[in-house]
C-alpha positions in Angstrom: 73.4 115.8 149.8 76.3 115.8 147.2 76.8 119.1 145.1 78.1 118.8 141.5 79.2 121.9 139.5 79.6 122.4 136.1 77.7 121.3 132.7 77.2 117.5 132.4 76.6 115.3 129.3 77.0 118.0 126.9 78.1 116.0 124.1 76.9 112.7 122.3 80.0 112.2 120.3 83.6 113.6 120.3 86.2 113.4 117.7 90.0 113.8 118.0 91.5 114.8 114.5 94.3 114.5 113.9 94.7 111.9 116.9 98.6 111.6 117.2 100.5 108.4 118.3 101.2 110.2 121.4 97.6 110.8 122.2 96.6 107.5 121.3 99.0 105.9 124.0 97.7 108.0 126.4 94.1 107.1 126.0 95.4 103.4 126.1 97.2 104.1 129.6 94.6 106.4 131.0 97.0 109.3 131.0 95.0 112.5 131.2 97.8 115.2 131.2 96.6 117.6 128.0 93.2 119.1 127.7 92.2 116.6 124.8 92.9 113.5 127.0 90.9 115.2 129.6 88.3 115.8 127.3 88.2 112.3 125.9 88.3 110.7 129.4 85.2 113.1 130.7 83.4 112.3 127.2 83.9 108.2 127.8 82.8 108.2 131.4 79.3 109.2 130.1 79.5 106.0 127.7 79.5 108.1 124.7 81.2 107.4 121.6 84.7 108.6 121.1 86.0 108.8 117.1 90.0 108.6 116.6 91.2 110.1 113.2 94.7 108.4 113.9 97.9 110.6 112.2 101.0 109.0 113.3 104.6 108.2 112.0 104.7 105.1 114.0 101.2 103.2 113.5 102.8 100.3 112.0 105.4 100.0 114.6 105.5 101.3 118.5 101.8 102.6 118.2 100.4 99.5 116.6 99.5 97.7 119.6 97.7 100.9 121.2 95.7 101.2 118.1 94.8 97.7 118.4 93.8 98.0 122.0 91.7 101.0 121.4 90.1 98.8 118.5 88.9 96.3 121.2 87.5 98.7 123.6 83.7 99.9 123.9 82.9 103.5 122.5 86.1 104.1 120.7 85.6 104.2 116.8 88.1 104.8 114.1 87.8 107.1 111.0 89.1 104.7 108.3 92.8 105.0 107.7 95.7 103.8 105.4 99.4 103.9 105.0 100.6 107.8 104.6 103.2 106.7 102.1 104.6 103.4 102.1 107.9 104.1 100.0 109.3 107.2 102.4 107.1 106.6 105.6 106.4 102.9 105.6 105.1 102.8 109.1 103.1 106.0 109.1 99.3 105.9 109.1 96.9 108.8 108.3 93.1 109.0 108.5 91.1 109.6 105.1 88.9 112.9 105.9 86.3 112.0 103.3 85.0 109.5 105.9 84.6 111.7 109.0 80.9 112.2 108.9 80.0 108.8 108.0 82.4 107.5 110.7 80.4 110.0 113.1 76.9 108.9 112.1 78.0 105.2 112.5 79.6 106.0 115.9 76.4 107.6 117.2 74.6 104.2 116.6 77.9 102.5 118.3 79.2 101.1 115.1 82.3 101.0 113.6 82.4 102.2 109.8 84.1 99.3 107.7 86.6 99.0 106.2 88.8 100.2 108.7 92.0 99.6 106.4 91.8 101.6 103.1 
């Protein structure tokens, strides 16, 4: 008989807000070296929805492919996002906090809130 310690399946949905480019890259590559990435890994293992509220200066450059990868994985859902400031930060993305609750509601039903890009 195998013993298991600690609480199991405590959450139905989890949000990482804000979710930096560094954290997004770690999620894509399965790196669990922070409390956030460890919690996300544990949460996803139970086939639960993980909501990402992206906030990164390289979302339209170095992290674009990582965002695309998570968009194509099961159980990842994004709070709709936009360019932060197209003039002074042309590669920066930021989520819109007004959509957090609605994204969480849709994520519980395993649906991505649309449109993702604002």
